[in-house]
Residue frames as a rotation matrix with the C-alpha (Angstrom) as fourth column:
MET 1
0.152 0.226 -0.962 -64.55
0.968 -0.232 0.098 -157.16
-0.201 -0.946 -0.254 5.49
ALA 2
-0.719 -0.579 -0.384 -62.93
0.433 -0.806 0.404 -154.16
-0.543 0.125 0.830 4.00
LYS 3
-0.715 0.574 0.400 -65.80
0.341 -0.213 0.916 -153.90
0.611 0.791 -0.043 1.36
VAL 4
0.139 0.883 -0.448 -68.42
0.852 0.124 0.509 -154.00
0.505 -0.452 -0.735 4.18
SER 5
-0.085 -0.276 -0.957 -66.61
0.788 -0.606 0.105 -151.31
-0.609 -0.746 0.269 6.31
THR 6
-0.957 -0.286 -0.043 -66.16
0.197 -0.755 0.626 -148.97
-0.212 0.591 0.779 3.21
ASP 7
-0.491 0.836 0.246 -69.88
0.416 -0.024 0.909 -149.40
0.765 0.548 -0.337 2.30
ARG 8
0.244 0.539 -0.806 -70.91
0.961 -0.022 0.277 -148.68
0.132 -0.842 -0.524 5.89
ARG 9
-0.519 -0.557 -0.648 -68.78
0.598 -0.779 0.190 -145.50
-0.611 -0.289 0.737 5.96
GLU 10
-0.966 0.126 0.227 -70.38
0.118 -0.566 0.816 -144.28
0.231 0.815 0.532 2.70
PHE 11
-0.104 0.979 -0.175 -73.80
0.696 0.198 0.690 -145.12
0.710 -0.050 -0.702 4.03
ILE 12
0.121 0.145 -0.982 -73.18
0.942 -0.328 0.068 -143.14
-0.312 -0.934 -0.176 7.18
LYS 13
-0.766 -0.565 -0.306 -71.69
0.401 -0.793 0.458 -140.17
-0.502 0.228 0.834 5.26
PHE 14
-0.808 0.533 0.253 -74.53
0.048 -0.369 0.928 -139.76
0.588 0.762 0.272 2.77
SER 15
0.017 0.880 -0.474 -77.16
0.835 0.248 0.492 -140.41
0.551 -0.404 -0.730 5.49
THR 16
-0.099 -0.162 -0.982 -75.66
0.813 -0.582 0.014 -137.57
-0.574 -0.797 0.189 7.74
LEU 17
-0.959 -0.260 -0.110 -75.47
0.144 -0.785 0.603 -135.24
-0.243 0.563 0.790 4.78
GLY 18
-0.459 0.874 0.157 -79.07
0.391 0.041 0.920 -136.04
0.798 0.483 -0.361 3.79
PHE 19
0.114 0.629 -0.769 -80.17
0.983 0.042 0.180 -135.32
0.146 -0.776 -0.613 7.38
PHE 20
-0.330 -0.265 -0.906 -78.48
0.512 -0.857 0.065 -131.97
-0.793 -0.442 0.419 7.65
GLY 21
-0.964 0.088 0.251 -79.74
0.212 -0.313 0.926 -131.26
0.160 0.946 0.283 4.03
VAL 22
-0.129 0.992 0.001 -83.23
0.740 0.096 0.665 -131.71
0.660 0.086 -0.747 5.22
LEU 23
0.107 0.080 -0.991 -82.60
0.914 -0.400 0.066 -129.45
-0.391 -0.913 -0.116 8.22
LEU 24
-0.779 -0.542 -0.315 -81.00
0.319 -0.775 0.545 -126.90
-0.540 0.324 0.777 6.03
GLY 25
-0.813 0.513 0.275 -83.86
0.245 -0.127 0.961 -126.98
0.528 0.849 -0.023 3.56
GLY 26
0.034 0.824 -0.565 -86.36
0.932 0.177 0.315 -126.84
0.360 -0.538 -0.762 6.30
GLY 27
-0.188 -0.167 -0.968 -84.82
0.673 -0.740 -0.003 -123.87
-0.715 -0.652 0.252 7.79
ILE 28
-0.976 -0.183 -0.121 -84.86
0.051 -0.728 0.684 -122.04
-0.213 0.661 0.719 4.48
ALA 29
-0.493 0.867 0.071 -88.49
0.540 0.241 0.806 -123.18
0.682 0.435 -0.587 3.90
PHE 30
0.300 0.700 -0.648 -89.63
0.908 -0.002 0.418 -122.13
0.291 -0.714 -0.637 7.36
SER 31
-0.658 -0.623 -0.422 -87.57
0.732 -0.661 -0.166 -118.93
-0.176 -0.419 0.891 7.88
PRO 32
-0.770 0.448 0.455 -90.12
-0.122 -0.802 0.585 -116.66
0.627 0.395 0.672 6.23
TYR 33
0.164 0.907 -0.388 -92.80
0.307 0.327 0.894 -118.26
0.937 -0.266 -0.225 8.22
LEU 34
0.027 -0.234 -0.972 -90.93
0.990 0.140 -0.006 -117.70
0.137 -0.962 0.236 11.45
VAL 35
-0.914 -0.405 -0.019 -90.34
0.405 -0.912 -0.058 -114.16
0.006 -0.061 0.998 10.65
GLY 36
-0.519 0.787 0.332 -93.97
-0.223 -0.500 0.837 -113.56
0.825 0.360 0.435 9.77
ALA 37
0.210 0.661 -0.720 -95.12
0.542 0.535 0.648 -115.54
0.814 -0.526 -0.246 12.86
GLU 38
-0.818 -0.509 -0.267 -93.59
0.520 -0.457 -0.721 -112.81
0.245 -0.729 0.639 15.03
ASN 39
-0.066 0.892 0.448 -96.51
0.507 -0.357 0.785 -110.49
0.860 0.279 -0.428 14.49
ARG 40
-0.119 0.057 -0.991 -95.64
0.977 -0.169 -0.127 -108.59
-0.174 -0.984 -0.036 17.64
LEU 41
0.882 0.356 0.310 -96.46
0.370 -0.929 0.014 -104.92
0.293 0.102 -0.951 18.44
ARG 42
-0.004 -1.000 -0.001 -93.08
0.932 -0.003 -0.361 -103.32
0.361 -0.002 0.932 18.12
PRO 43
-0.118 -0.144 -0.982 -91.86
0.719 -0.694 0.016 -100.09
-0.685 -0.705 0.186 19.87
PRO 44
0.815 0.336 -0.472 -92.35
0.001 -0.816 -0.578 -96.56
-0.580 0.471 -0.665 18.29
GLY 45
0.298 -0.715 -0.632 -90.31
-0.840 -0.511 0.182 -96.04
-0.453 0.477 -0.753 15.24
ALA 46
-0.082 -0.432 0.898 -89.79
-0.069 0.901 0.428 -99.71
-0.994 -0.027 -0.103 14.38
LEU 47
-0.566 -0.129 -0.814 -88.99
-0.799 -0.155 0.580 -100.40
-0.201 0.979 -0.015 10.82
ASN 48
0.465 0.712 -0.526 -90.85
-0.780 0.610 0.137 -103.12
0.419 0.347 0.839 8.87
GLU 49
0.866 -0.028 0.499 -90.44
-0.352 0.674 0.649 -106.51
-0.355 -0.738 0.574 10.60
LYS 50
0.809 -0.573 0.132 -87.82
0.560 0.683 -0.469 -107.85
0.178 0.453 0.873 8.23
ASP 51
0.121 -0.800 0.588 -85.50
0.160 -0.569 -0.807 -104.78
0.980 0.191 0.059 8.56
PHE 52
0.492 0.050 0.869 -86.11
-0.790 -0.394 0.469 -104.45
0.366 -0.918 -0.154 12.21
LEU 53
0.962 -0.108 0.250 -85.09
-0.030 0.869 0.493 -108.01
-0.271 -0.482 0.833 12.89
THR 54
0.543 -0.799 0.259 -81.85
0.654 0.209 -0.727 -107.36
0.527 0.564 0.636 10.75
LEU 55
0.041 -0.586 0.809 -80.92
-0.033 -0.810 -0.585 -104.17
0.999 -0.002 -0.053 12.47
CYS 56
0.754 0.339 0.562 -81.89
-0.503 -0.252 0.827 -104.75
0.422 -0.907 -0.019 16.15
ILE 57
-0.221 -0.940 -0.259 -78.90
-0.401 0.330 -0.855 -105.67
0.889 -0.085 -0.450 18.16
LYS 58
0.452 0.595 -0.665 -81.01
0.348 0.569 0.745 -106.70
0.821 -0.568 0.051 21.21
CYS 59
-0.562 -0.789 0.248 -79.35
0.196 -0.419 -0.887 -104.23
0.804 -0.450 0.390 23.51
GLY 60
0.017 0.648 -0.762 -82.36
0.975 0.158 0.156 -103.47
0.222 -0.745 -0.629 25.59
GLN 61
-0.893 -0.430 -0.132 -81.69
0.450 -0.850 -0.275 -99.80
0.006 -0.305 0.952 25.62
CYS 62
-0.530 0.789 0.312 -85.24
-0.247 -0.495 0.833 -98.95
0.811 0.364 0.457 24.62
LEU 63
0.314 0.577 -0.754 -86.56
0.535 0.549 0.643 -101.00
0.785 -0.605 -0.136 27.49
GLN 64
-0.393 -0.654 -0.646 -84.17
0.904 -0.147 -0.402 -99.19
0.168 -0.742 0.649 29.89
VAL 65
-0.992 -0.122 -0.042 -85.43
0.125 -0.991 -0.055 -95.71
-0.034 -0.060 0.998 29.13
CYS 66
-0.436 0.890 0.135 -89.16
0.239 -0.030 0.971 -96.41
0.867 0.456 -0.199 28.77
PRO 67
-0.808 0.012 0.590 -90.90
-0.510 -0.516 -0.688 -94.48
0.296 -0.856 0.423 31.65
TYR 68
0.056 0.987 0.154 -93.96
-0.995 0.042 0.091 -96.62
0.083 -0.158 0.984 31.49
HIS 69
-0.532 -0.422 0.734 -92.31
-0.497 0.858 0.133 -100.09
-0.686 -0.294 -0.666 31.53
SER 70
0.472 0.853 -0.224 -94.26
-0.679 0.189 -0.709 -100.77
-0.563 0.487 0.668 28.41
ILE 71
0.360 -0.433 -0.827 -91.36
-0.814 0.288 -0.505 -102.60
0.457 0.854 -0.248 26.45
LYS 72
0.604 -0.191 0.774 -90.47
-0.402 0.765 0.503 -106.22
-0.688 -0.615 0.386 27.04
LEU 73
-0.389 -0.759 -0.522 -87.80
-0.912 0.238 0.333 -108.53
-0.129 0.606 -0.785 25.37
ALA 74
0.607 0.653 -0.453 -89.01
-0.739 0.673 -0.019 -111.64
0.292 0.347 0.891 23.43
ASP 75
0.150 -0.458 0.876 -88.07
-0.629 0.639 0.442 -114.97
-0.763 -0.618 -0.192 24.85
ILE 76
-0.798 -0.568 -0.200 -86.89
-0.517 0.475 0.712 -117.98
-0.310 0.672 -0.673 22.77
GLY 77
-0.332 0.694 0.638 -90.43
0.143 0.706 -0.694 -119.45
-0.932 -0.139 -0.334 22.49
LYS 78
0.582 0.735 0.347 -91.21
0.465 0.049 -0.884 -118.05
-0.667 0.676 -0.313 19.00
GLY 79
0.953 0.063 0.298 -89.63
0.294 -0.443 -0.847 -117.13
0.079 0.894 -0.440 15.74
HIS 80
0.183 -0.965 0.185 -86.44
0.767 0.023 -0.641 -115.32
0.615 0.259 0.745 15.08
GLY 81
0.218 -0.048 0.975 -86.95
-0.138 -0.990 -0.018 -112.38
0.966 -0.130 -0.223 17.43
GLU 82
0.526 -0.180 -0.831 -85.45
0.812 0.396 0.428 -113.73
0.252 -0.900 0.355 20.55
GLY 83
-0.294 -0.741 -0.603 -84.21
0.884 -0.451 0.123 -110.73
-0.363 -0.497 0.788 22.60
THR 84
-0.743 0.029 0.669 -85.97
0.426 -0.750 0.506 -108.13
0.516 0.661 0.545 20.49
PRO 85
-0.900 0.382 -0.207 -88.21
-0.001 -0.478 -0.878 -105.56
-0.435 -0.791 0.431 22.12
TYR 86
-0.547 0.806 0.228 -92.02
0.364 -0.016 0.931 -105.56
0.754 0.592 -0.285 21.79
VAL 87
-0.739 0.482 0.472 -95.09
-0.672 -0.584 -0.456 -104.14
0.056 -0.653 0.755 23.58
ASP 88
-0.728 0.626 -0.281 -97.76
0.596 0.779 0.194 -106.45
0.341 -0.026 -0.940 25.11
ALA 89
-0.673 0.487 0.556 -100.82
-0.329 -0.871 0.364 -104.26
0.662 0.062 0.747 25.20
ASN 90
0.271 0.760 -0.591 -102.68
0.278 0.526 0.804 -106.67
0.922 -0.382 -0.069 27.37
GLU 91
0.138 -0.416 -0.899 -100.23
0.984 0.157 0.079 -105.67
0.109 -0.895 0.432 30.11
ARG 92
0.142 -0.126 -0.982 -99.08
0.350 -0.921 0.169 -102.10
-0.926 -0.368 -0.087 29.28
GLY 93
0.706 0.112 0.699 -99.58
0.708 -0.129 -0.694 -100.10
0.013 0.985 -0.171 26.17
CYS 94
-0.507 -0.858 0.087 -97.25
0.859 -0.511 -0.031 -97.37
0.071 0.059 0.996 24.91
TYR 95
0.355 0.650 -0.672 -98.04
0.792 -0.591 -0.152 -93.82
-0.496 -0.478 -0.725 25.97
ALA 96
0.502 -0.148 0.852 -96.39
0.719 -0.476 -0.507 -91.91
0.481 0.867 -0.133 23.22
CYS 97
0.314 -0.429 -0.847 -93.84
0.757 -0.426 0.496 -90.02
-0.573 -0.797 0.191 25.39
ASN 98
0.939 -0.150 -0.310 -92.61
-0.249 -0.918 -0.308 -86.63
-0.238 0.366 -0.900 24.62
ALA 99
0.109 -0.928 -0.357 -89.29
-0.974 -0.171 0.147 -86.87
-0.197 0.332 -0.922 22.49
VAL 100
0.884 0.226 -0.409 -90.03
-0.352 0.898 -0.263 -90.68
0.308 0.376 0.874 22.13
PRO 101
0.281 -0.868 0.409 -86.98
-0.872 -0.053 0.487 -91.76
-0.401 -0.494 -0.772 24.44
CYS 102
0.433 -0.139 0.890 -86.98
0.060 0.990 0.125 -95.34
-0.899 0.000 0.438 23.21
VAL 103
0.904 -0.053 0.425 -86.19
0.420 -0.079 -0.904 -94.12
0.082 0.995 -0.049 19.72
LEU 104
0.659 -0.699 0.277 -83.43
-0.623 -0.714 -0.320 -91.79
0.421 0.038 -0.906 20.86
ALA 105
0.364 -0.544 0.756 -81.83
-0.708 0.366 0.604 -94.78
-0.605 -0.755 -0.252 22.71
CYS 106
0.872 0.113 0.477 -81.79
0.151 0.864 -0.481 -96.98
-0.466 0.491 0.736 19.82
PRO 107
0.073 -0.918 -0.390 -78.10
-0.402 -0.385 0.831 -97.22
-0.913 0.096 -0.397 18.58
SER 108
-0.605 -0.450 0.657 -78.73
0.291 0.643 0.708 -99.33
-0.741 0.620 -0.258 15.46
GLY 109
-0.794 0.312 -0.523 -81.53
-0.592 -0.592 0.546 -97.67
-0.139 0.743 0.655 13.58
ALA 110
-0.831 0.552 -0.073 -84.03
0.527 0.822 0.216 -100.46
0.179 0.140 -0.974 14.12
LEU 111
0.297 0.814 -0.499 -86.20
0.801 -0.497 -0.335 -97.67
-0.520 -0.300 -0.800 15.63
ASP 112
0.046 -0.175 0.983 -86.24
0.857 -0.498 -0.129 -94.93
0.513 0.849 0.127 13.07
HIS 113
-0.481 -0.328 -0.813 -84.90
0.747 -0.639 -0.185 -91.61
-0.459 -0.696 0.552 14.54
LYS 114
-0.855 0.314 0.414 -87.26
0.056 -0.737 0.674 -89.69
0.516 0.599 0.612 12.30
THR 115
0.243 0.886 -0.395 -90.03
0.609 0.178 0.773 -90.74
0.755 -0.429 -0.497 14.80
GLU 116
-0.738 -0.619 0.269 -89.66
0.312 -0.666 -0.678 -87.52
0.599 -0.416 0.685 17.00
LYS 117
-0.719 0.559 0.414 -93.20
-0.692 -0.519 -0.502 -87.05
-0.065 -0.647 0.760 18.36
ALA 118
-0.381 0.630 0.677 -96.40
-0.134 0.687 -0.714 -88.92
-0.915 -0.363 -0.178 18.99
GLU 119
0.594 0.712 -0.375 -97.96
-0.476 -0.065 -0.877 -88.19
-0.649 0.699 0.300 15.64
ASP 120
-0.109 -0.677 -0.728 -94.93
-0.982 0.186 -0.026 -89.73
0.153 0.712 -0.685 13.92
ILE 121
-0.682 -0.197 0.704 -95.54
-0.454 0.869 -0.197 -93.20
-0.574 -0.454 -0.682 15.61
ASP 122
0.149 0.666 -0.731 -97.01
-0.956 0.286 0.065 -95.88
0.252 0.689 0.680 13.52
MET 123
-0.676 -0.344 0.651 -97.17
-0.606 0.763 -0.226 -99.09
-0.419 -0.547 -0.724 15.59
GLY 124
-0.842 0.510 0.175 -100.49
0.537 0.821 0.194 -100.41
-0.045 0.258 -0.965 14.17
ILE 125
-0.580 0.754 0.309 -104.25
-0.474 -0.620 0.625 -99.68
0.662 0.216 0.717 14.30
ALA 126
-0.740 0.494 0.456 -106.94
-0.311 0.350 -0.884 -100.14
-0.596 -0.796 -0.105 16.92
VAL 127
-0.655 0.619 -0.434 -109.79
-0.304 0.310 0.901 -102.35
0.692 0.722 -0.015 15.79
LEU 128
-0.218 0.692 0.688 -113.02
-0.933 0.059 -0.356 -103.05
-0.287 -0.719 0.633 17.72
GLU 129
-0.755 -0.229 -0.615 -112.53
-0.466 0.847 0.257 -106.73
0.461 0.480 -0.746 17.27
TYR 130
-0.671 0.585 -0.456 -115.28
0.681 0.729 -0.067 -107.90
0.293 -0.355 -0.888 19.68
PRO 131
-0.709 0.443 0.549 -118.18
-0.241 -0.883 0.402 -105.43
0.663 0.153 0.733 19.54
ASP 132
0.197 0.864 -0.463 -120.60
0.059 0.461 0.886 -107.76
0.979 -0.202 0.040 21.23
THR 133
0.168 -0.181 -0.969 -118.56
0.923 0.375 0.090 -107.51
0.347 -0.909 0.230 24.48
CYS 134
-0.705 -0.452 0.545 -118.01
0.307 -0.889 -0.341 -103.71
0.639 -0.073 0.766 24.35
LEU 135
-0.482 0.450 -0.752 -119.65
0.829 -0.045 -0.558 -102.16
-0.285 -0.892 -0.352 27.55
ALA 136
-0.779 0.167 -0.604 -120.27
-0.223 -0.975 0.018 -98.87
-0.586 0.149 0.797 25.79
ILE 137
-0.770 0.479 -0.421 -122.33
-0.385 0.177 0.906 -100.54
0.509 0.860 0.048 22.98
SER 138
-0.421 0.595 -0.685 -124.30
0.575 0.759 0.306 -102.65
0.702 -0.265 -0.661 25.55
ASN 139
0.214 0.473 0.855 -124.99
-0.424 -0.743 0.518 -99.62
0.880 -0.473 0.042 27.84
ILE 140
0.682 -0.051 -0.730 -123.35
0.593 0.622 0.511 -101.60
0.428 -0.781 0.454 30.66
VAL 141
0.828 -0.410 0.382 -121.62
-0.527 -0.802 0.281 -99.32
0.191 -0.434 -0.880 33.33
VAL 142
-0.057 -0.967 -0.250 -117.88
-0.440 0.249 -0.863 -99.92
0.896 0.061 -0.440 34.21
PRO 143
0.688 0.448 -0.571 -117.69
0.227 0.615 0.755 -102.65
0.689 -0.650 0.321 36.84
LYS 144
0.805 -0.410 0.428 -115.93
-0.556 -0.271 0.786 -102.69
-0.207 -0.871 -0.447 40.12
GLY 145
0.395 -0.709 0.584 -112.45
0.029 0.645 0.764 -103.83
-0.918 -0.285 0.275 39.93
TYR 146
0.965 0.084 0.249 -111.93
0.244 0.059 -0.968 -102.82
-0.096 0.995 0.036 36.29
ASP 147
0.604 -0.787 0.124 -108.50
-0.580 -0.541 -0.608 -101.27
0.546 0.296 -0.784 37.04
ASP 148
0.847 -0.217 0.485 -107.24
-0.289 0.578 0.763 -104.20
-0.446 -0.786 0.427 39.22
LYS 149
0.679 -0.563 0.471 -104.99
0.730 0.589 -0.347 -105.52
-0.082 0.580 0.811 36.46
ILE 150
0.481 -0.472 0.738 -103.57
0.231 -0.744 -0.627 -102.07
0.846 0.472 -0.249 35.91
LYS 151
0.681 -0.274 0.679 -102.87
-0.706 -0.493 0.509 -101.45
0.195 -0.826 -0.529 39.44
GLU 152
0.856 -0.339 0.391 -101.24
0.092 0.843 0.530 -104.86
-0.509 -0.418 0.752 39.84
PHE 153
0.611 -0.610 0.504 -98.95
0.729 0.187 -0.658 -104.19
0.307 0.770 0.560 36.95
THR 154
0.429 -0.387 0.816 -98.02
-0.078 -0.916 -0.394 -100.79
0.900 0.106 -0.423 37.99
ASN 155
0.734 -0.208 0.646 -97.35
-0.675 -0.122 0.727 -101.74
-0.073 -0.970 -0.230 41.69
SER 156
0.854 -0.398 0.335 -95.18
0.285 0.897 0.338 -104.69
-0.435 -0.193 0.880 40.53
VAL 157
0.653 -0.653 0.383 -92.68
0.428 -0.099 -0.898 -102.74
0.625 0.751 0.215 38.56
ARG 158
0.137 -0.649 -0.749 -89.44
0.914 -0.208 0.348 -101.55
-0.382 -0.732 0.565 40.07
ASN 159
-0.791 -0.534 -0.297 -88.54
0.439 -0.835 0.332 -98.01
-0.425 0.132 0.895 39.97
ARG 160
0.165 0.944 0.285 -92.19
0.982 -0.129 -0.140 -96.82
-0.096 0.303 -0.948 39.41
THR 161
-0.834 -0.457 0.308 -92.17
0.511 -0.851 0.123 -93.36
0.206 0.260 0.943 37.83
ASP 162
-0.690 0.497 -0.527 -94.26
-0.015 -0.737 -0.675 -90.33
-0.724 -0.458 0.516 38.35
LEU 163
-0.653 0.362 -0.666 -95.67
-0.752 -0.200 0.629 -90.80
0.094 0.911 0.402 35.07
GLU 164
-0.716 0.297 -0.632 -96.98
0.153 0.950 0.273 -94.20
0.681 0.099 -0.725 35.95
THR 165
-0.728 0.421 -0.540 -98.52
0.569 -0.067 -0.819 -92.80
-0.381 -0.905 -0.191 39.09
LYS 166
-0.640 0.489 -0.592 -100.32
-0.468 -0.860 -0.204 -90.06
-0.609 0.146 0.779 37.15
LEU 167
-0.652 0.408 -0.639 -101.54
-0.543 0.336 0.769 -92.61
0.528 0.849 0.002 34.63
LEU 168
-0.741 0.381 -0.553 -103.01
0.572 0.790 -0.222 -94.71
0.352 -0.481 -0.803 37.46
GLU 169
-0.630 0.526 -0.571 -104.80
0.119 -0.661 -0.741 -91.48
-0.767 -0.535 0.354 38.77
LYS 170
-0.593 0.438 -0.675 -106.16
-0.783 -0.509 0.358 -90.80
-0.187 0.741 0.645 35.29
MET 171
-0.667 0.365 -0.650 -107.55
-0.180 0.768 0.615 -94.36
0.723 0.527 -0.446 34.87
SER 172
-0.858 0.290 -0.425 -109.36
0.509 0.364 -0.780 -94.22
-0.071 -0.885 -0.460 38.30
GLY 173
-0.732 0.549 -0.403 -112.92
-0.179 -0.726 -0.664 -93.10
-0.657 -0.414 0.630 38.87
TYR 174
-0.631 0.469 -0.619 -114.88
-0.723 -0.067 0.687 -94.76
0.281 0.881 0.381 36.23
GLU 175
-0.939 0.322 -0.117 -116.51
0.342 0.902 -0.264 -97.43
0.020 -0.288 -0.957 38.22
GLY 176
-0.230 0.948 -0.218 -120.40
0.672 -0.007 -0.741 -97.33
-0.704 -0.317 -0.636 37.78
LYS 177
-0.082 0.185 -0.979 -120.10
-0.384 -0.913 -0.140 -94.83
-0.920 0.364 0.146 34.80
GLN 178
0.955 0.290 0.061 -120.73
-0.049 0.358 -0.933 -95.28
-0.292 0.888 0.356 31.08
CYS 179
0.230 -0.937 0.263 -117.52
0.522 0.347 0.779 -96.60
-0.821 -0.042 0.569 29.63
THR 180
0.986 -0.163 -0.022 -115.49
-0.121 -0.627 -0.769 -94.10
0.111 0.762 -0.638 27.61
LEU 181
0.643 -0.766 0.030 -112.17
0.069 0.097 0.993 -95.37
-0.763 -0.636 0.116 28.79
CYS 182
0.164 -0.583 0.796 -110.58
0.905 0.409 0.113 -96.08
-0.392 0.702 0.595 25.41
ALA 183
0.456 0.002 0.890 -111.29
0.637 -0.699 -0.325 -92.69
0.621 0.715 -0.320 24.07
ASP 184
0.980 0.034 0.196 -110.38
-0.099 -0.772 0.628 -90.88
0.173 -0.635 -0.753 27.36
ILE 185
0.650 -0.747 0.141 -107.07
0.159 0.314 0.936 -92.70
-0.743 -0.586 0.323 27.78
CYS 186
0.738 -0.261 0.622 -105.78
0.662 0.105 -0.742 -92.09
0.129 0.960 0.250 24.20
PRO 187
0.254 -0.678 -0.690 -102.30
0.677 -0.384 0.627 -90.50
-0.690 -0.626 0.362 24.88
ILE 188
-0.340 -0.510 0.790 -101.80
0.929 -0.315 0.196 -88.59
0.149 0.800 0.581 21.65
PRO 189
-0.928 -0.161 -0.335 -102.04
0.256 -0.931 -0.262 -84.78
-0.270 -0.329 0.905 21.81
ASN 190
-0.440 0.829 -0.346 -105.26
-0.893 -0.446 0.067 -84.54
-0.099 0.338 0.936 19.81
PRO 191
-0.783 0.062 0.619 -107.06
-0.092 0.973 -0.213 -87.84
-0.615 -0.224 -0.756 20.68
LEU 192
0.220 0.972 -0.086 -110.18
-0.173 -0.048 -0.984 -87.00
-0.960 0.232 0.157 18.71
THR 193
0.118 -0.384 -0.916 -108.04
-0.992 -0.082 -0.093 -87.46
-0.039 0.920 -0.390 15.53
ALA 194
-0.753 -0.567 -0.333 -107.66
-0.588 0.808 -0.048 -91.06
0.296 0.159 -0.942 16.55
ILE 195
-0.667 0.557 -0.495 -110.71
0.566 0.811 0.150 -92.26
0.484 -0.180 -0.856 18.41
ALA 196
-0.765 0.547 0.339 -114.15
-0.637 -0.718 -0.281 -91.01
0.090 -0.431 0.898 19.65
MET 197
-0.779 0.581 0.237 -117.25
0.431 0.770 -0.471 -92.45
-0.456 -0.264 -0.850 21.11
VAL 198
-0.798 0.547 -0.253 -120.17
-0.563 -0.526 0.638 -92.20
0.216 0.652 0.727 18.63
ARG 199
-0.049 0.857 0.513 -123.79
-0.824 0.255 -0.506 -93.22
-0.565 -0.447 0.694 19.01
ASP 200
-0.973 -0.191 0.128 -124.44
-0.117 0.892 0.437 -96.92
-0.197 0.410 -0.890 18.06
ILE 201
-0.522 0.781 -0.342 -127.52
-0.460 0.080 0.885 -98.29
0.719 0.619 0.317 16.47
LYS 202
-0.293 0.285 -0.913 -128.18
0.556 0.827 0.080 -100.39
0.778 -0.484 -0.401 19.54
GLY 203
0.784 0.613 0.097 -128.73
0.313 -0.526 0.791 -97.29
0.536 -0.590 -0.604 21.69
GLY 204
0.633 -0.615 -0.470 -125.35
0.504 -0.134 0.854 -97.17
-0.588 -0.777 0.225 23.43
HIS 205
0.734 -0.500 -0.459 -122.07
-0.652 -0.707 -0.274 -95.69
-0.188 0.501 -0.845 22.06
ARG 206
0.827 -0.491 0.273 -119.07
0.528 0.846 -0.078 -97.23
-0.193 0.209 0.959 20.33
PRO 207
0.184 -0.796 -0.576 -115.49
-0.116 -0.600 0.792 -96.30
-0.976 -0.079 -0.203 19.83
GLU 208
0.975 0.135 0.174 -114.78
0.180 -0.034 -0.983 -95.16
-0.127 0.990 -0.058 16.30
ILE 209
0.154 -0.988 -0.020 -111.16
0.605 0.078 0.792 -95.34
-0.781 -0.134 0.610 15.08
TYR 210
0.953 0.224 -0.204 -109.70
0.000 -0.674 -0.738 -92.66
-0.303 0.704 -0.643 12.82
ASP 211
0.680 -0.725 0.112 -106.53
0.301 0.136 -0.944 -92.08
0.668 0.676 0.311 10.75
GLY 212
0.226 -0.639 0.735 -104.78
-0.719 -0.619 -0.316 -90.36
0.657 -0.458 -0.599 13.67
CYS 213
0.893 -0.008 0.449 -104.57
-0.335 0.653 0.679 -93.72
-0.299 -0.757 0.581 15.57
ILE 214
0.238 -0.925 -0.295 -100.98
-0.908 -0.104 -0.405 -94.75
0.344 0.365 -0.865 16.02
GLY 215
0.531 0.132 -0.837 -101.59
-0.143 0.988 0.066 -98.16
0.835 0.085 0.543 17.42
CYS 216
-0.323 -0.742 0.587 -100.04
-0.704 -0.226 -0.673 -97.54
0.632 -0.631 -0.450 20.86
GLY 217
-0.444 0.088 -0.892 -102.16
0.310 0.949 -0.060 -100.08
0.841 -0.303 -0.448 22.67
ALA 218
-0.939 0.120 0.323 -103.40
-0.339 -0.489 -0.804 -97.72
0.062 -0.864 0.500 25.52
CYS 219
-0.112 0.994 0.016 -106.99
-0.968 -0.113 0.226 -98.58
0.226 0.009 0.974 24.63
GLN 220
0.214 0.156 -0.964 -106.33
-0.217 0.970 0.109 -102.34
0.952 0.186 0.242 24.75
GLU 221
-0.740 -0.603 -0.299 -104.75
0.229 0.192 -0.954 -102.12
0.633 -0.774 -0.004 28.05
ILE 222
-0.912 0.349 0.217 -107.50
-0.379 -0.513 -0.770 -100.17
-0.158 -0.784 0.600 29.70
CYS 223
-0.307 0.817 -0.487 -110.40
-0.614 0.220 0.758 -101.94
0.727 0.532 0.434 28.10
PRO 224
-0.439 0.059 0.896 -112.37
-0.886 0.135 -0.443 -103.35
-0.147 -0.989 -0.007 31.10
THR 225
0.674 0.652 -0.348 -113.78
-0.699 0.715 -0.014 -106.49
0.240 0.252 0.937 29.52
PRO 226
0.583 -0.523 0.622 -112.13
-0.181 0.663 0.727 -109.80
-0.792 -0.536 0.292 30.58
LYS 227
-0.147 -0.601 0.786 -110.87
0.877 0.289 0.385 -110.10
-0.458 0.745 0.484 26.95
PRO 228
-0.525 0.014 -0.851 -110.28
0.004 -1.000 -0.019 -106.65
-0.851 -0.013 0.525 25.47
SER 229
0.468 0.795 0.386 -113.08
0.501 0.122 -0.857 -105.71
-0.728 0.594 -0.341 23.11
ILE 230
0.943 -0.261 -0.205 -110.63
-0.330 -0.671 -0.664 -103.28
0.036 0.693 -0.720 21.35
ILE 231
0.527 -0.802 0.280 -107.24
0.451 0.543 0.708 -104.53
-0.720 -0.247 0.648 20.21
ILE 232
0.319 -0.500 -0.805 -104.23
-0.698 -0.699 0.157 -103.43
-0.641 0.512 -0.572 18.13
LYS 233
0.896 -0.098 0.434 -103.41
0.370 0.705 -0.605 -104.96
-0.246 0.703 0.667 14.88
PRO 234
0.135 -0.906 -0.402 -99.64
0.175 -0.377 0.909 -104.43
-0.975 -0.193 0.107 14.41
LYS 235
0.244 0.066 -0.968 -98.64
-0.710 -0.668 -0.224 -102.53
-0.661 0.741 -0.116 11.33
GLY 236
-0.686 -0.646 -0.335 -97.12
-0.703 0.470 0.534 -105.72
-0.188 0.602 -0.776 9.72
GLU 237
-0.527 0.588 0.613 -100.28
0.120 0.766 -0.631 -107.66
-0.841 -0.259 -0.475 10.03
């Protein structure tokens, strides 16, 4: 009986060690994948994804000072970035605020304090991902209710700011007109360095993206098609 008990204990010990070894090995194997899988649009000034995840202390200060309620905190559903800030441009893009308050509020350096103005921001790049649905190219006027989603988001936030009210006013009045929303809403001081409407071979116009694009996501937010025709590719992608 002593021999059987000893063998059983050894079996349990090595089986348990093997199980945890598999978990550990899997964690090492999959960690780079999980980091890469984040692929989120980070706030202005964010370092490269690896350094950002290392330095961000998940304090939420950037979220607290954002006057457009553009910044959200990641939940547990994906990757290593739980609690880290990101921008969902389908809901609310970044509007390149003066003095970039989210960067000033960051205490850890995850958001680079050298980012002092709109032109310093490098969140990603706008891409006309779905040209076949672009209203401007198809010469389809802006439909009724195009800004319902924007109004719903703005009206749902607590402590709505004057800047958000002005933004809503700027986005209104396009119904029944040729779509130029993405170019008109671009928030950088000289938007023509980032985006312009140019003649398309199909007879309409198309948004053309230039080097001045900072990847803020405003164009993706305002795009009036059910699935935005223009989207932001985060800089790490």
